[in-house]
C-alpha positions in Angstrom: 0.0 0.0 0.0 1.3 3.4 -0.9 1.4 6.1 1.9 -0.1 9.4 0.7 2.2 12.3 0.8 1.8 14.7 3.7 1.2 18.3 3.1 2.4 21.3 5.1 1.6 25.0 4.8 4.6 27.1 5.7 3.7 30.8 6.1 6.3 33.4 5.2 8.3 30.8 3.2 9.2 32.9 0.1 12.5 33.8 1.7 14.7 33.8 4.8 14.0 31.2 7.5 10.6 30.2 6.2 12.2 29.3 2.9 14.8 27.1 4.6 12.1 25.3 6.5 10.1 24.8 3.3 13.1 23.3 1.5 14.0 21.0 4.4 10.5 19.6 4.6 10.3 19.2 0.8 13.6 17.2 1.0 11.9 15.0 3.6 9.0 14.3 1.3 6.5 16.8 2.5 4.3 18.5 -0.1 4.7 22.2 0.6 2.3 25.1 0.3 4.5 28.2 0.1 2.8 31.2 1.5 3.9 34.8 0.7 2.5 38.3 0.9 4.4 40.4 -1.6 7.5 38.5 -2.5 6.0 36.6 -5.5 9.3 36.1 -7.4 11.0 34.7 -4.3 8.0 32.5 -3.6 8.1 31.1 -7.1 11.8 30.3 -6.7 11.1 28.5 -3.4 8.3 26.5 -5.2 10.7 25.6 -8.0 13.4 24.5 -5.5 10.9 22.5 -3.4 9.6 20.8 -6.6 13.0 19.1 -7.1 11.9 16.9 -4.1 8.1 17.1 -3.7 5.0 18.8 -5.0 4.8 22.5 -4.1 2.5 25.5 -4.9 2.6 29.2 -3.9 -0.3 31.0 -2.1 -0.5 34.7 -1.6 -2.3 36.1 1.5 -2.1 39.2 3.7 -2.0 37.7 7.2 -3.1 41.1 8.7 -6.5 40.5 7.1 -8.8 38.1 9.0 -10.7 37.3 5.8 -7.5 36.4 3.9 -6.3 34.2 6.7 -9.6 32.4 6.9 -9.5 31.8 3.2 -5.9 30.5 3.1 -6.2 27.0 4.4 -9.3 26.1 2.3 -7.3 27.2 -0.8 -4.4 25.0 0.1 -6.8 22.1 0.8 -8.6 22.6 -2.5 -5.2 22.3 -4.3 -3.6 19.4 -2.4 -6.7 17.5 -1.2 -5.7 17.8 2.5 -3.3 19.5 4.8 -1.5 17.7 7.6 0.4 20.6 9.2 0.9 24.3 9.4 4.3 26.0 10.2 3.8 29.6 11.3 7.0 31.3 10.3 5.7 34.6 8.9 6.2 37.5 11.3 6.3 41.3 11.6 9.5 42.5 13.4 9.4 46.2 13.7 11.2 48.2 16.4 9.4 50.0 19.1 10.0 50.7 22.8 8.2 51.7 26.0 8.6 55.3 24.9 7.4 54.9 21.3 4.7 52.2 21.9 1.2 52.8 20.6 -1.9 50.8 19.8 -1.2 50.8 16.1 2.1 49.1 16.4 0.7 46.5 18.9 -2.3 45.7 16.7 -0.1 45.3 13.6 2.1 42.8 15.3 -0.7 40.9 17.0 -2.7 40.5 13.8 0.2 38.7 11.9 2.3 37.2 14.7 -0.5 36.0 17.0 -4.0 36.2 15.4 -3.1 34.5 12.1 -1.5 31.4 13.7 -4.5 31.0 16.0 -7.0 31.2 13.1 -4.9 28.7 11.1 -4.9 26.3 14.0 -8.6 26.7 14.3 -9.0 25.9 10.5 -6.6 22.9 10.7 -8.5 21.5 13.6 -11.8 21.7 11.8 -10.2 20.1 8.7 -8.7 17.2 10.8 -12.1 16.5 12.4 -13.8 16.6 9.0 -11.4 14.0 7.5 -11.1 12.0 10.8 -7.4 12.5 10.8 -4.9 14.5 12.8 -2.7 17.5 12.4 0.1 19.5 13.9 0.9 23.2 14.3 4.4 24.5 14.7 4.7 28.1 15.8 8.1 29.9 15.4 8.8 31.9 18.6 12.0 33.6 19.9 14.5 32.8 22.6 14.1 36.4 23.8 10.9 35.3 25.5 13.1 33.5 28.0 15.7 36.3 28.1 13.7 39.5 27.9 15.0 43.0 27.1 13.1 46.2 26.5 13.6 46.4 22.7 11.0 45.5 20.1 8.2 45.8 22.7 5.2 45.1 20.4 7.0 42.2 18.6 7.9 40.6 21.9 4.4 41.0 23.3 2.9 39.3 20.2 5.3 36.4 20.5 4.6 36.1 24.2 0.9 35.9 23.4 1.6 33.2 20.8 3.7 31.2 23.3 0.8 31.3 25.8 -1.6 30.3 23.0 0.5 27.2 22.4 -0.5 25.8 25.8 -4.2 26.8 25.4 -4.5 25.4 21.9 -2.6 22.2 22.7 -5.3 21.6 25.4 -8.3 22.8 23.3 -7.4 21.0 20.0 -6.2 17.7 21.5 -6.3 14.9 20.5 -6.8 15.9 16.9 -4.1 18.6 16.6 -0.7 18.9 18.3 0.7 22.4 18.9 4.5 22.9 19.3 6.7 25.9 19.6 10.2 26.3 18.1 12.2 29.2 19.5 15.4 30.1 17.5 18.2 32.3 18.7 20.0 34.7 16.5 19.9 32.8 13.2 20.0 35.2 10.2 21.3 38.7 9.9 19.1 41.6 9.2 19.2 45.2 8.0 20.1 46.1 11.6 23.4 44.2 11.6 26.6 44.2 9.5 28.0 40.8 8.5 30.9 41.3 11.0 28.6 42.3 13.8 26.3 39.3 13.1 29.2 36.9 13.2 30.4 38.3 16.5 26.9 38.1 18.1 26.3 34.6 16.8 29.1 33.3 19.1 27.5 34.7 22.2 26.1 31.5 23.7 27.2 28.7 26.0 27.8 26.5 23.0 29.8 29.2 21.2 27.3 29.6 18.4 23.6 30.3 18.1 21.2 28.5 15.8 21.6 28.0 12.0 18.7 27.8 9.5 19.4 24.0 9.3 19.2 23.7 13.1 15.8 25.4 13.1 14.5 23.5 10.1 15.6 20.3 11.7 13.7 21.1 15.0 10.6 22.0 13.0 10.8 18.6 11.2 11.3 16.8 14.5 8.3 18.6 16.0 6.1 17.7 13.0 7.0 14.1 13.0 7.2 13.2 16.7 3.7 12.3 17.6 4.2 12.6 21.4 5.1 16.3 21.6 2.5 19.0 22.2 2.1 22.1 24.4 5.8 22.8 24.7 8.6 24.7 23.0 11.9 23.6 21.7 14.6 26.2 22.2 17.1 26.0 19.4 19.6 28.8 20.2 22.9 27.3 21.4 21.8 28.2 25.0 21.4 32.0 24.3 18.3 32.0 26.5 20.5 31.1 29.5 22.5 34.3 29.2 21.4 37.8 30.2 21.4 40.3 27.3 20.4 43.9 28.3 19.5 44.8 24.7 18.2 43.0 21.6 21.0 41.7 19.4 20.2 44.3 16.8 20.7 47.1 19.3 24.0 45.8 20.7 
C-alpha cells in the first residue's frame, strides 16, 4: 500500500528562515504550500526548488486580514486535497520601545504574529475532524521570551501571546491537533546588523554559536514528525536564553 504524501503550509516561506524550513520539509518528502505576501518572485523560486523533491505551490495572502487568513487553508486544501500541518513562520519584526509604543504598532504585530497562527490552528483542527485525521501546528517563537529585554516591545508581546496560545491550543485542540513551539536564537542577519557584527553576536552563547537555519528547520521537522510532543517549546539557540542580554541583538 502506498502512503499518501503529507502536506504542510509554511507561512512566510518565500525567503529567509521560512524558505529554509520549506526546503528542508520538501527534501523530507512533504508537499509544501509556500505562503507569501508580496514576494512573488522569491515564492516562485522557493516553489521551484521544493519541486525538485516534492510537490509545491505558492499561495498569496495578507496575514493582517482576517478574511485572507480564513480563506488561506481552504485554498491549500482545494489544491492538495488535504493539509496535515501548518508551520507559522511569517512575522512582523518592527522596532518600538516603551517610549514609542502605541496601539497601532501593537495591533499590527498581534494580527500577523498571533492572530493568524490561531486562526490557522482553528482551521486545521476543523479540517482534521472533518477527515477523521490528525494534524500539527508549529509556531516559530523567539529565545528572547526566556531572556527578555526592553527592545521591540510590540513584537515581543505578540510572540509572548503566541507562546501562551501554544498551551491553550494544545489543550483545546487535542487529541486531533498537536501544537508545538520552536524558538530560535540569532539565526539570520538583518538590516540592523553588518555581517561582521552578526558573526560576532552569533558566538554569544554557552555552545559558542547560536542557531543556524538548518538547526531550526531540523527542529521543525522533528516537531512535525514526533507524535508525542505537544504544548511545549523547543529552544534552538545554542543556549542563548541562558545568558542575560540587556538589549536586543540588533541594538547591541
